[in-house]
N, C-alpha and C positions, 0 to 999 in steps of 0.2 A: 505493500499501500505505500498512498505517499506520504512524506516525511516532508517539512514543510518551517521556515523562521516567519514568526509573528511580524517583524517589523520589514519595514520599508526605508531602504532598502537595508541588504542584511550581510553582515561577514563574518557568517560562521563559515568554516573549513571542512569540509565532507569527507574529510579522509576513509571515511568506516566506507566510501561508497567508491573502492577502487578495490575488490579483491583482488588478488593476485594472480595477474593471469588473466583476467577474465578479458581482457581486451585484446588476447591476442589467441581467443579458443573456438572462433568460430569467426567465418565474414559478418560484419557491422553494415546495415543498408541506412541510412540517413536522406530523411527527404525533408522539405522547405513547402509550402504550400499555403498560399494565398487565397482562402478560401472565399472573402467576398460576402462574408455573413454563415458562420456556421452553421444556424440554425435552417435557414432555407437552401443550405448546400449540402444539406446530412446524407441524404441518402445518395448523392453522387460522392459524397466523403468515405460513407462504410462500404461502397463498391467496391472503393478503388482501395479502399482499407485491404478489404478483404483479397484482392487480385495482386497489389504489389508486394503486401505483408513488409514492410519497410517496422526496421527495431526502433527507429527514434524519428518523430514528427516534429518537426515546427512547423505550427499555422498560425498565420495571421491574421489581421481584418476580422475579426469574431463579430462584430458587432453587436455583442451580446452582454447584457449587467452579466457580474460577477455572479449570482444566482440563475441565470438561464443558461447557463453553456450545459452543455446536452451530456454530460457526467456517466450518467446512468447507460445510456446508448451506446458510450465506448467502451465502458467496462464489459455490455453486454457482446460487444465488440473483438473485447478480448486486450485491452486498449486502456491503462491506468493515464490519467493526465493531473497536470499542474498548468492552471490558466492566467489569468490576469483581463477580465473583461471591461468592459467599458461601452457606455447603453448608447447604441447610435452608433458609434467609430472603435476605430484602433482595437486594442484587446489583442493579447497574444496567447499560445498555449505550446505545450511538451506533451507529447504522446507515447508513452513505451509500449510496445508490444509484451504480449505474455502478461501482461501488468506487473513491468518489472517495477522497480524500485526508484521513485524518482524525489532527488533533495533538494529541495529550491536552496539558494545561496541567495538570489536578488532579482527582486520583484521588480523592481526600476534602475534603469539609466545610472549610472551615478553623476554629479558635477552640477545638479543644479534641483535642487529639495522644492522649489516652486510647480516644477513641470509636472503634471499627475496626470497627461495623456500615458495612458499603456502601449506603449512601446517597447518594450525590453521585458525578457525574463531569462533566468540564468539559472540553471541544476545540476549535477552531477546524474548520469544516464547511463549506465551498460559501461565502466570503466573513461567515462569521458567528462569534460565539462560542456555544456552545450547553451548556447549563448541563442536564444531567438528574439528576434528582431524585425520593428516593422518603421525602418526610418519615414521620416517625414515626406511627404510631398511636394511641397515648397511652391506649386501655383496656389495664386499669379506671380511670377518676378516680373520685373525686382520688388518689394513689398518686404510685409512682415513675417511672412509666412514660409518665404525665402529664407531669410534672416535665419530664423528658427531652425529651418533644415540645416543650414549650415552650422550653427550652433550644437545642435546635436550632434552632428556628424563628427565635429570637433570632439568632441564629449569619449564619442564611439570610440574614437582612434588614443585617448587617453586612455580609454580603459583597457582596449586591446592591446594596447603595451604591458599592461601590469600583467595581463594574464597570459601573455606571452614570455614575461619572465617566469611566471609560477612553475614552467615547467613541465605541468599537468598537460596530458592531450585536450587538445580544443577542439570545437568546431564553431562560427559562426554564421548562423544560416536565417534566413528571414528576404523579405522586400526590404533590398537598399535603398530603393527608386532612385538609382542611378543605375545610366545603360553609360559602362564605364570607356567604349572607345565606339569610334562610325563603326565599327566591325558589327556592332552590337547593335542592331537597329534595319531596317528593311534600306532600301535606297529610296530616300525621300530627303525633300526639305521641310516639310509640310510638321516637322517637330524641331525644329531649330532655337526656339523661342521660348520654350516648355524648361521647365526648372531640371527636369529628370537629364537633361544634355549639356547644360553649363558647364563654362569653365571649372569653376569653383567647387561642386560637388564631384565632376569627374577627378580633380587635382587631389581632393581631400580622400576617393575611395583609392588613388593609384599612391599617396601617400601612407594607406593602409598596409597594404600591398608589401609597399617597401621596406615596411616591419618586420615581413618575414612570412608573413599569409601567403598560402597556394591559393588563389582562386579556381578549387575543383575543375570545374567543365571548363574553361579556357583550357586549363592544361590536360583536360584529354581529351578536346576536341579544339587543336589550334590555330587550323584554318577554320572551323567554321562552326561556334561555340551555337549549340538550339537555341531557341529564341523559348520564354517564359510569360511573355502575354499578350495578349493583341486586345484591343477596343473589341467592343459591342458594335458598331458602327464602320458601314460602308465596305462591308464584308473582310476586312483587315484578314481576319481567320481563313476564312476560305483561300484565300491567296494567299495568306504565310507571310504578312504584313506585320513581324510581330520586333518587339523588343525584347533584350536580355536584361532584366533588372533585379531579378531573383540568383541570389550567389549563396555556395557552398564556401564559406574560407576555414582553411584549416591551416593547423600549427604544422613548424618542420616535421617535427620526428611523425603525426599524422598525416601527412603528405607521402610519407613515403611509404605508406601501407594503402595508399589510392591504387583501384584495381579497376575498376568501373563505373559508369557513372553518363546519368543521360535524362530528359524530360518527357514526361508520359503525356504526349502532345494531346491522343484523343480524348483526354479528359475533360480538356478545353471546347470539344467539341458535342459533349454530352448534352441532353436537354437541362437547360436551366444550370447551366456551367456557371462556374465563374470565371472574369475574363484572365486568368493564370491557369497555366498548369504545374503540376509536382514537377519540379527538380529534386533529383538522388543521382547518391554518390553510395557506392560499396567501399567500404577499407578493410583488406584483406589482415 
């Protein structure tokens, strides 16, 4: 069952969550999925969990209050869960297959006690520290929402550097709301003024990678990493006019275990689907 800290944020160190050799006994499948309303998309989510069988899942954009999260349905499907909900917007969750223990270590991104948006959850699961994140969109830009996006990303970078120094296996997974390079979007100029493509967030994402993190999908697919998001309008999905904004970043030791990964694109085409598709990796 889930164990958690009561304070937000939390600084406990879950050493008991790292049994000796646990991370080396079997492959570990980790996925991230912006569900865009967890209750509305629950049938799609449950169907995907049953078919894909990820061991760890990071969910974003729950759009559900804390008490409205579908914990019972996920337990029935074989997944324990920890989550930070928020009515109408935001919200993140971490799921663990076979009802594995989730030891929550942080329920908010450090650095701004006044930031009450539910965008970050951190836990020890299956021998790893998992940081599940939903970065701000930042539109319209310029403006206060874009400034909040940049400030949030700077806080993420500072915290990520500390995680690297901890020496434990770490994955940062979620909707970063950044298209890292022109190669991560279909050929177009229609997005040029969007916050996701601006030089400042791109530079902050690049600075994050320079700390030593590996962009797992880019590493596995150096020529053409798969898109993870397609808008609902103008038949963008049908024409594969997508963006890559959902990322899984690995610390150097975990990157050495990276075996394969991809995007379950077909989920985006399901009835009443999210505008994102699940991205996943397997660590050997």
